[in-house]
C-alpha positions as a Python dict, from the first residue, in 0.01 Angstrom:
ca = {
    (1, 'X'): (0, 0, 0),
    (2, 'X'): (124, 356, -69),
    (3, 'X'): (292, 536, 219),
    (4, 'X'): (460, 875, 231),
    (5, 'X'): (412, 1251, 219),
    (6, 'X'): (281, 1460, -65),
    (7, 'X'): (291, 1840, -52),
    (8, 'X'): (-15, 1980, -225),
    (9, 'X'): (-42, 2337, -349),
    (10, 'X'): (-401, 2368, -231),
    (11, 'X'): (-630, 2549, -473),
    (12, 'X'): (-877, 2811, -359),
    (13, 'X'): (-1233, 2706, -264),
    (14, 'X'): (-1116, 2360, -153),
    (15, 'X'): (-1115, 2265, 214),
    (16, 'X'): (-820, 2072, 350),
    (17, 'X'): (-1048, 1772, 400),
    (18, 'X'): (-1166, 1801, 37),
    (19, 'X'): (-802, 1754, -65),
    (20, 'X'): (-761, 1452, 163),
    (21, 'X'): (-1079, 1296, 25),
    (22, 'X'): (-956, 1342, -331),
    (23, 'X'): (-620, 1186, -248),
    (24, 'X'): (-786, 885, -81),
    (25, 'X'): (-947, 805, -413),
    (26, 'X'): (-642, 883, -627),
    (27, 'X'): (-400, 690, -405),
    (28, 'X'): (-635, 403, -323),
    (29, 'X'): (-551, 440, 48),
    (30, 'X'): (-801, 526, 321),
    (31, 'X'): (-536, 643, 569),
    (32, 'X'): (-482, 1006, 465),
    (33, 'X'): (-434, 1307, 692),
    (34, 'X'): (-307, 1663, 662),
    (35, 'X'): (-83, 1878, 881),
    (36, 'X'): (-246, 2214, 938),
    (37, 'X'): (-587, 2325, 812),
    (38, 'X'): (-613, 2589, 541),
    (39, 'X'): (-933, 2790, 496),
    (40, 'X'): (-1114, 2742, 163),
    (41, 'X'): (-1008, 3088, 39),
    (42, 'X'): (-641, 3011, 115),
    (43, 'X'): (-394, 2848, -121),
    (44, 'X'): (-48, 2700, -83),
    (45, 'X'): (144, 2440, 110),
    (46, 'X'): (-68, 2158, 252),
    (47, 'X'): (142, 1859, 367),
    (48, 'X'): (-65, 1542, 330),
    (49, 'X'): (40, 1213, 489),
    (50, 'X'): (-62, 885, 327),
    (51, 'X'): (-74, 531, 466),
    (52, 'X'): (160, 447, 752),
    (53, 'X'): (305, 798, 721),
    (54, 'X'): (-8, 938, 891),
    (55, 'X'): (164, 846, 1218),
    (56, 'X'): (384, 1154, 1164),
    (57, 'X'): (96, 1403, 1147),
    (58, 'X'): (110, 1471, 1522),
    (59, 'X'): (470, 1592, 1485),
    (60, 'X'): (416, 1793, 1167),
    (61, 'X'): (120, 1988, 1307),
    (62, 'X'): (338, 2149, 1573),
    (63, 'X'): (586, 2333, 1350),
    (64, 'X'): (600, 2697, 1243),
    (65, 'X'): (416, 2812, 931),
    (66, 'X'): (480, 3096, 688),
    (67, 'X'): (215, 3295, 501),
    (68, 'X'): (177, 3576, 252),
    (69, 'X'): (-143, 3759, 337),
    (70, 'X'): (-328, 4045, 178),
    (71, 'X'): (-405, 4314, 438),
    (72, 'X'): (-708, 4523, 337),
    (73, 'X'): (-728, 4838, 551),
    (74, 'X'): (-1041, 5042, 605),
    (75, 'X'): (-1276, 4742, 603),
    (76, 'X'): (-1405, 4532, 894),
    (77, 'X'): (-1613, 4219, 826),
    (78, 'X'): (-1784, 3955, 1039),
    (79, 'X'): (-1544, 3684, 915),
    (80, 'X'): (-1233, 3902, 940),
    (81, 'X'): (-1170, 3849, 568),
    (82, 'X'): (-1317, 3984, 245),
    (83, 'X'): (-1558, 3689, 208),
    (84, 'X'): (-1767, 3819, 498),
    (85, 'X'): (-2033, 4086, 543),
    (86, 'X'): (-1899, 4442, 596),
    (87, 'X'): (-1944, 4580, 946),
    (88, 'X'): (-1766, 4914, 905),
    (89, 'X'): (-1557, 5105, 653),
    (90, 'X'): (-1313, 5395, 669),
    (91, 'X'): (-1126, 5613, 420),
    (92, 'X'): (-868, 5728, 677),
    (93, 'X'): (-585, 5492, 581),
    (94, 'X'): (-250, 5561, 752),
    (95, 'X'): (76, 5576, 561),
    (96, 'X'): (332, 5299, 531),
    (97, 'X'): (553, 5426, 813),
    (98, 'X'): (262, 5424, 1060),
    (99, 'X'): (163, 5071, 958),
    (100, 'X'): (519, 4942, 996),
    (101, 'X'): (546, 5101, 1341),
    (102, 'X'): (226, 4925, 1450),
    (103, 'X'): (362, 4581, 1355),
    (104, 'X'): (600, 4568, 1649),
    (105, 'X'): (322, 4511, 1905),
    (106, 'X'): (226, 4192, 1723),
    (107, 'X'): (574, 4037, 1709),
    (108, 'X'): (687, 3774, 1959),
    (109, 'X'): (465, 3598, 2211),
    (110, 'X'): (117, 3752, 2212),
    (111, 'X'): (-240, 3661, 2306),
    (112, 'X'): (-496, 3622, 2029),
    (113, 'X'): (-873, 3578, 2056),
    (114, 'X'): (-985, 3311, 1804),
    (115, 'X'): (-1241, 3436, 1549),
    (116, 'X'): (-1603, 3327, 1564),
    (117, 'X'): (-1576, 3198, 1209),
    (118, 'X'): (-1339, 2913, 1291),
    (119, 'X'): (-1355, 2538, 1346),
    (120, 'X'): (-1250, 2577, 1709),
    (121, 'X'): (-1494, 2415, 1950),
    (122, 'X'): (-1635, 2576, 2265),
    (123, 'X'): (-1842, 2345, 2486),
    (124, 'X'): (-1848, 2089, 2207),
    (125, 'X'): (-1981, 2326, 1942),
    (126, 'X'): (-1788, 2466, 1646),
    (127, 'X'): (-1763, 2842, 1662),
    (128, 'X'): (-1840, 2876, 1290),
    (129, 'X'): (-2172, 2693, 1334),
    (130, 'X'): (-2269, 2930, 1613),
    (131, 'X'): (-2159, 3231, 1409),
    (132, 'X'): (-2378, 3126, 1115),
    (133, 'X'): (-2674, 3131, 1356),
    (134, 'X'): (-2585, 3486, 1456),
    (135, 'X'): (-2449, 3386, 1795),
    (136, 'X'): (-2133, 3514, 1962),
    (137, 'X'): (-1971, 3343, 2261),
    (138, 'X'): (-1684, 3430, 2489),
    (139, 'X'): (-1350, 3302, 2355),
    (140, 'X'): (-1054, 3304, 2590),
    (141, 'X'): (-739, 3449, 2433),
    (142, 'X'): (-473, 3192, 2341),
    (143, 'X'): (-95, 3234, 2342),
    (144, 'X'): (66, 3232, 1999),
    (145, 'X'): (405, 3340, 1866),
    (146, 'X'): (470, 3564, 1567),
    (147, 'X'): (835, 3493, 1486),
    (148, 'X'): (857, 3730, 1191),
    (149, 'X'): (617, 3995, 1059),
    (150, 'X'): (700, 4213, 760),
    (151, 'X'): (507, 4465, 554),
    (152, 'X'): (560, 4388, 187),
    (153, 'X'): (458, 4558, -133),
    (154, 'X'): (157, 4785, -162),
    (155, 'X'): (-106, 4605, -369),
    (156, 'X'): (-359, 4888, -388),
    (157, 'X'): (-427, 5223, -223),
    (158, 'X'): (-560, 5050, 89),
    (159, 'X'): (-400, 4706, 58),
    (160, 'X'): (-59, 4563, 146),
    (161, 'X'): (111, 4226, 146),
    (162, 'X'): (211, 4083, 485),
    (163, 'X'): (468, 3808, 538),
    (164, 'X'): (396, 3616, 857),
    (165, 'X'): (606, 3342, 1019),
    (166, 'X'): (406, 3210, 1313),
    (167, 'X'): (334, 2925, 1550),
    (168, 'X'): (59, 2667, 1534),
    (169, 'X'): (-280, 2808, 1625),
    (170, 'X'): (-228, 3152, 1472),
    (171, 'X'): (-522, 3299, 1282),
    (172, 'X'): (-380, 3531, 1016),
    (173, 'X'): (-732, 3669, 957),
    (174, 'X'): (-742, 3778, 1319),
    (175, 'X'): (-393, 3926, 1293),
    (176, 'X'): (-513, 4144, 1003),
    (177, 'X'): (-827, 4240, 1197),
    (178, 'X'): (-634, 4326, 1513),
    (179, 'X'): (-376, 4527, 1319),
    (180, 'X'): (-657, 4727, 1162),
    (181, 'X'): (-801, 4794, 1506),
    (182, 'X'): (-462, 4908, 1634),
    (183, 'X'): (-434, 5150, 1338),
    (184, 'X'): (-781, 5289, 1405),
    (185, 'X'): (-909, 5230, 1053),
    (186, 'X'): (-1008, 4866, 1074),
    (187, 'X'): (-876, 4586, 859),
    (188, 'X'): (-931, 4237, 728),
    (189, 'X'): (-757, 3970, 522),
    (190, 'X'): (-803, 3984, 144),
    (191, 'X'): (-596, 3680, 44),
    (192, 'X'): (-383, 3409, 201),
    (193, 'X'): (-112, 3186, 59),
    (194, 'X'): (85, 2949, 280),
    (195, 'X'): (444, 2928, 163),
    (196, 'X'): (582, 2691, 428),
    (197, 'X'): (448, 2428, 668),
    (198, 'X'): (612, 2134, 846),
    (199, 'X'): (945, 2241, 698),
    (200, 'X'): (816, 2202, 341),
    (201, 'X'): (802, 2493, 96),
    (202, 'X'): (615, 2571, -225),
    (203, 'X'): (913, 2432, -417),
    (204, 'X'): (825, 2087, -275),
    (205, 'X'): (458, 2110, -376),
    (206, 'X'): (255, 1968, -663),
    (207, 'X'): (-89, 2062, -788),
    (208, 'X'): (-393, 1838, -768),
    (209, 'X'): (-395, 1835, -1148),
    (210, 'X'): (-48, 1681, -1142),
    (211, 'X'): (-164, 1409, -902),
    (212, 'X'): (-473, 1338, -1111),
    (213, 'X'): (-260, 1300, -1424),
    (214, 'X'): (-14, 1071, -1241),
    (215, 'X'): (-302, 857, -1108),
    (216, 'X'): (-443, 816, -1458),
    (217, 'X'): (-100, 688, -1563),
    (218, 'X'): (-75, 456, -1262),
    (219, 'X'): (216, 640, -1100),
    (220, 'X'): (56, 854, -828),
    (221, 'X'): (259, 678, -558),
    (222, 'X'): (577, 801, -726),
    (223, 'X'): (492, 1155, -610),
    (224, 'X'): (514, 1054, -243),
    (225, 'X'): (814, 1162, -38),
    (226, 'X'): (935, 903, 217),
    (227, 'X'): (805, 982, 565),
    (228, 'X'): (1161, 998, 700),
    (229, 'X'): (1204, 1314, 492),
    (230, 'X'): (1007, 1502, 758),
    (231, 'X'): (1262, 1391, 1021),
    (232, 'X'): (1564, 1458, 797),
    (233, 'X'): (1735, 1687, 1050),
    (234, 'X'): (1781, 1401, 1298),
    (235, 'X'): (2085, 1169, 1274),
    (236, 'X'): (2039, 825, 1117),
    (237, 'X'): (2117, 497, 1297),
    (238, 'X'): (2124, 151, 1139),
    (239, 'X'): (2045, -160, 1344),
    (240, 'X'): (2058, -534, 1275),
    (241, 'X'): (1999, -870, 1440),
    (242, 'X'): (1871, -872, 1795),
    (243, 'X'): (1840, -494, 1810),
    (244, 'X'): (1612, -493, 1507),
    (245, 'X'): (1406, -779, 1649),
    (246, 'X'): (1358, -592, 1976),
    (247, 'X'): (1276, -269, 1792),
    (248, 'X'): (1006, -439, 1584),
    (249, 'X'): (856, -579, 1905),
    (250, 'X'): (841, -233, 2060),
    (251, 'X'): (1115, -298, 2313),
    (252, 'X'): (1413, -85, 2409),
    (253, 'X'): (1727, -187, 2219),
    (254, 'X'): (2100, -121, 2208),
    (255, 'X'): (2277, 82, 1939),
    (256, 'X'): (2559, 330, 1904),
    (257, 'X'): (2393, 666, 1851),
    (258, 'X'): (2434, 1029, 1953),
    (259, 'X'): (2225, 1131, 2252),
    (260, 'X'): (1879, 1255, 2166),
    (261, 'X'): (1626, 1196, 1890),
    (262, 'X'): (1732, 984, 1593),
    (263, 'X'): (1601, 803, 1285),
    (264, 'X'): (1643, 427, 1299),
    (265, 'X'): (1682, 215, 985),
    (266, 'X'): (1721, -156, 914),
    (267, 'X'): (2026, -290, 731),
    (268, 'X'): (1810, -298, 414),
    (269, 'X'): (1740, 76, 448),
    (270, 'X'): (1382, 52, 575),
    (271, 'X'): (1285, 341, 801),
    (272, 'X'): (1178, 168, 1120),
    (273, 'X'): (1115, 435, 1376),
    (274, 'X'): (1187, 765, 1540),
    (275, 'X'): (1375, 694, 1859),
    (276, 'X'): (1530, 854, 2166),
    (277, 'X'): (1889, 754, 2242),
    (278, 'X'): (2022, 766, 2598),
    (279, 'X'): (2349, 605, 2712),
    (280, 'X'): (2362, 350, 2430),
    (281, 'X'): (1997, 250, 2453),
    (282, 'X'): (1717, 359, 2221),
    (283, 'X'): (1349, 361, 2299),
    (284, 'X'): (1081, 408, 2036),
    (285, 'X'): (902, 742, 2010),
    (286, 'X'): (695, 636, 1709),
    (287, 'X'): (729, 337, 1477),
    (288, 'X'): (674, 358, 1101),
    (289, 'X'): (734, 6, 969),
    (290, 'X'): (440, -194, 835),
    (291, 'X'): (341, -471, 1074),
    (292, 'X'): (342, -801, 885),
}
């Protein structure tokens, strides 16, 4: 069965789950999961894990993400982006220097109130479902980190490009809204393109059209990256004999390895597991070999 990672350049108007559903059919594998939801209006990097590789999703979801966002000033909407209903408008748009000065308060570790139009659940109910019914509930602010925030080119008289490098859980829509509030003119997000997630960039991505064509030619699995590619920054360790037997049984085993997290391979080159090495012993963090 196919197993690996495919980086999709998600098209607009598709949900992340739409993409996973399409890949289930194209790959002929029911085990498909993505690392980091993208809104339907957003495009860009969506890492999708197929087969046994889905065991790595929990690690990939935690990493930093990079976005290019359109910041529309002078417009506030109920969804915090241009797909929503306008709530207020303003023609008093500050100059570039004022906008750049305002960015500093959003850099680093900050608190952010999740938007009502989001899949976040409060008391078991999705906020977006409540919002569509006209309801608003209290949302506690959550800690996030904005590692880098830059004002890019001016796209229109009241619109700029923002580059955002941020932690998991960051709502770029809300960042645009909050920045508009800080500037006194209001703001919302006009576009969103993710350029990096889980350490993968747009240069690693393929379009759905490419996958569809490959599937028609019977070579869709050839587009998959090996799951160990996600863990490529960790040192590799090869084991044999008794150590491999113990590893496949989920037991601690002996091997010469640098202290810390490592990738463990069989003598044949099969990626067995992600492990933690301490004083010549390795314990399994997560296994990736197919159980026979």
